[in-house]
N, C-alpha and C positions, 0 to 999 in steps of 0.2 A: 870224398863225401860231402855232402851239403849241409852246412852247420847254419843255426840261426844267427850267428854272430858275424856272417860274410857281410863283405859292403855290397850292398844293392842301390843301384839309383832309382830316381823316383819313387820312394818307398814311404808309405806313412805309417807302417807298422807290420809287425809279421807273427804269426802263431803257427805252432805243429799240432795237428790232431790225429789221432787214428781212425782207422776205418769203422770203428765202433763207437766213434763221436766223443772219445777221451781227449780233453785237452793237454798236452804233454808239455807244452811250452810257450811262453807269452812274454814278448821283449816289452823292453820300456816304452817304447813309441806306442805301441797298442795300449799300455796304461794311461798314457797321455792321451791317446784318441779317444778311448771308450771310458776312462774314469774309473774302470776296474783295476784294483791291485792284483798283481799277479797271484798272490797267496789266495785270492777268492776265485781263481779260474782253474789254476793248473791242477791235474788230478781228478777233475771233476768231469762229469757229462756234459756235454756243451749245452743241453737242454736244462740244466739244474746249476747255474752258476749264481753267485753273491755271496753274502755274509753268512757265516756259521751261526750268528746269533739270530737269525729269523730265516729258518729254512722255508717257511711257508711263500716267503715273498721272492725265492731264487726265480731266476727266468732264463730263458735261451740266450746263449752269448750271442747267436746268430741265425738266421734263417738262409737256407739255400743248400744246394747240392756241392760236395767237394770229395765224393766217396770214389769219382771215377775221374781224377784229373789227367789233363793232357797239356800240360804247359802252356798255358793260354793266358791271354791278357785281358780276356773279356769276361769272365765268369761274375755274375752280378750276386751278391750277398747285402743283407740287411742286418747291420751290427746294433744291438741293444744296448746302449749305453747307461752307466750308473744312475744318471741323473734323470732318465726316463726319454730321454731323446733316442730317435732310430736314425742312423746313416745307413744310407745305401751308398754302395762302395763298388767299383770296379776292381778286381782282384786278380792276381794271377796264381794259380794252383799247381803246385809240382809235387810229383812222386819224389821221396827222398831215397837215395841210393845207400840204404842201410837195412839189416836185419828187420823184419817185421815190415806191416803194413802201416805206412804213416806217410802225412802229406805236409808241405810247406804251404801256408796261406799268406800271401803278400799283398796288403792293402796298396793300391797303385793310387786310385783317384775317388774323391767323394762326388757322387752323382747328386745326391738331394740330402736334405737334414730336416728333421721334423721337429716340432716344439716340444721342450722338456719342462723341467721343474721351474724355470726361469720365468715363465709367462703363467704359472698357477695361482699366483697371487692376484686379485682384483679381477676374477674371470669375468666381472660384468662389462669389462672394457675390452675383453680380448674376444676376437671373433672365434666362436666354437668350431667351425667348420677348418679353419686353417690355423688356428693357434696364433694367428697375428694380431696386433691392436688395430681397435676400430678407428674410424675417420677423425673421431675427437681427439686422440692420441696425437695423431698426425697434426691436426691444428695447433694444438698445444705446444709440440715441439717445432713446428714452423715460426710460430710466433717468437719461441727463445732463441732459435738459431739465426733468425733475423735480426733479433737486437745484438746478438753476438757479433755477427757479421757487419753490421753497420759501426759498430765500435772496434772491431780490429780492421776493417777495410778489407775482409776476405770474402772471395765470392761464395755462392751458397747454390745449390742446384737441385731441380726436383724433377723426376721421371715419372710420368704415368703409363701404365701398361694396361693392355686390355686384351684380353682371351678373344683369339679372332674366331667366329662363328660358333660359339659355344652351344647356342641354341641347336646347332644341329646336331652336336654331340647329345645333347640331353633327348632330341626327338629321335634318334638314329639308335643310341644305344641305351638309353633310360637317363634319369636324373642322377641314380647313383653313379654313373660313369662321369658326367659332368662334375659333380661333387669331387669325386677321385682326381680329375683333373685340376680343379682348383688347388686342391690340397697338395698335389705333387708340384705344382707351379710354386706355390708357398715354401716349400721345402728346397726347392731348386734356387729361390731368390736367397733363403738363408745361407745357401753355401756359395752363390756367385757374388753377393755383395759385401764391401768391408764390413769389419765388426762394428765400427761406429756408426754404420748407417741406420737411420731409422726406415722401418718397413711398415706397411698397414695396407690392409685391405679396406679400399674405400666403400664400394658396393658392389654386388653383382658379380660381374666379371672382371672388375677394375682395382688395379693394385697401385701403390703409390712408394716411390724410394726417394727419401729424401738425405741429400748428399751435403754436408757441411765441407767448406774449404775445397770447393771444386766448381769450377766453369763449366762453359758449354763442351769443351773438348774431352774434358773427364768425363762428362754425362753421356755424352755420345758414345764414347769409348764404352763404358760400362753398358750402357744400354746395346749395343751391338753385341757384346758378349752374352748378356740375357737373351737377346733374341736368337744368336745362334744356337746356345746352349739347349734351349727349349725346342727350337726345331729339329734337332738332331735326337732329342730324346724319344725313347720309344713308349708311349703312353698305355699302348693296347697290344702288349706283347704277346698274350694269350687270347684264345678266343675271337670270335667275330669282330670286325673292325680294326684288326691288327695293323692293316695298312693305311688307318686313318691318321693324318699328321695334325699335330696342334701346333699354333704358331701365336706369337704375339705382335701388336702393334705397340709401338713407345714413341711418345711425344715428350721432349724435354725443355725446360725453361731455365734461366738463370738469372740470379741477382747480383749485381745491379745491372747488368746489360741488358735484361728484357723488362725488368719491372722493379719497383721500389718498394712494393707493400705485398704482403701476403694474398690477398685477393688477386691483385693483377697477376702475381707470379703462377698462381694455379689457373687463371685464366688462359695466361701464355701457354702454359704447359698443355692445357686442354685442345687449344687453337692446333698447337703441333700434333697432337695425338689425331686430332680430327682429320689433318694433312695426312698421315701415315695411312689413315684409313681409306681416304678419298684416293690415294694412290696405288691402291691394289693391297694395303694390309701387308702383315709379315714384314714389316719395314721400321727403321728409326727416322723420327724427324725432330730436328731442333728448331725451336722458333726462330725466326730473323725477321726482322721488317723488311718488306718488300715493295716495290713499285707497285700500283694500282695501274694497269695499261689499259687503255680505251681500244674498243675494236678497231681493225682497220688501220692500224699504224704500222709503218713500214720496218722492217727489222733488218739490219745489216750486219754482214761480219764485220767484226769492230778491228780494221785494219787501215793502212794508208790509202787504198782504194775505195773504201767503204762500200763493198760490192754486195747488192741487196739479196737478202736470204728470200724473202717473202712479207707476209702481212699478217699480224696477229689475227687470232679467231677467239676461241675459247680460252677463258683466263681463269686462274685461281691464285692464291696469295704464294703459291709456291712455284708457280711458273707460269708457261703459256703456250698454246699452240700456234705453230707458224705454218699457214698456209703456204706450201711449196711444191713444185713439182719436182724438185730434186732433195729429197729429204736425205739427211746424213745417218751413216748406220748408227744403230741403238749402242748405247754406252760410250760413244765419243763425247768429249767436251770441246765446247766453242765459245769462243769470245762474240759476244754479240753487242749492239748498240743500237737503241732506237729513241726517238724524240718523246717527250711528254709535254702536254699542254701546259703553260704558265711554267715552265723550266726552261732555262736558256742552256742550250747545247742540247747534246743526247746522254742518255743512260747508259752506262757500260755495266755487263753482267757477264759472268762466266756461268756456264749451264751445260747440264748434261742430257744428251737425249735418252729419253725412257721410252717412247714409243713411236712409231712411224706408219703412216698410211700412204703406201706407194700409189701412184697414179693408176696401176690396172685395179687397185683393190676397190676403187671408188663405184667401179661398174659392176664387178663380180658380187661385192658385199653391199651393195646399195648404201654406199657412203658418199656424202656430199663433196667434199674436198679433200685432195691428197695434203700430205704436210708431216709434221714431226711435233711431238710434245717435249717441251725443254724443262727441265727442273732447275731452278736457279740455285747455283752453289755460293756464287758471291755476288754481291750488289755494291757499286761505289763508283767512286772517280777512277779515272784512269792511273 
């Protein structure tokens, strides 16, 4: 027989409900997750949970269907917490081997978290759509964190995130759909970032994440997690447009590696975000100081024989396009070297091939030169 006390892996909490909607059991992990004491939940219809002292304020424990369980890890439920937050969770629902119709609901993973009472003070400084603080709070926190980082010699990082093509969502599905995307992304950010992280909505479709005691590597890792989480989330599960994917472009910069004051740090993060957009969006880019390469500079493989790869063409702060009749496959990393005017010797870089134009494409696609686009990953001496 299945019981609520059995050991289960990757579990956030569990409860038992019958098929009429009465909550029969509620474990301690669910109390911690939702803030509801079991005494205000068990024995009640799941639509009318809460304290006895205020029956008018009782609310539903969850939204979602568990009446036809088939042992699955993909059921989506929305839990209403005691502090006003809502948690969208992925749960497994299992029919119990016991007399009567009852099911065991196991919360496996939090998908998103909405704002609750914690943000209801000082509403004039909180974005009414997402429940996140406004930009002025970010600037205050950034100034304070920079002062602290300077005194303790600890790093500090900021990530800027932009919703890709939100206007297309507004135009295709309506402004309400676009607003729901912004709300849901804010909820995802609350779940994904560490508790001590400062979040805010900067403006329109931009968000900011301020990380204390974090350098470039930690910022890149968190930004990558945010990007993949948003990309895999189904924003339009029901109705038209359910095949539309929402993605984020993210740019990051860190103190003191990239900047020494708040304005410069934000500028560097914006530069990184612009690079992420220019490289096709739905990606993460961390600010790095890179060489400015003039046109028509010879580019060599960085080896003993210095084999010629080709000549520079289109350039950006993040990489270069090398004109060559023999482009390397996309995804390959290569060590390159090239001279720079006014600098002794060659500059050495490691880059990743992100696009190619084979020679046969120059005719069929009306392109001028064959070659490959290389994104810099490391720049410096040998």
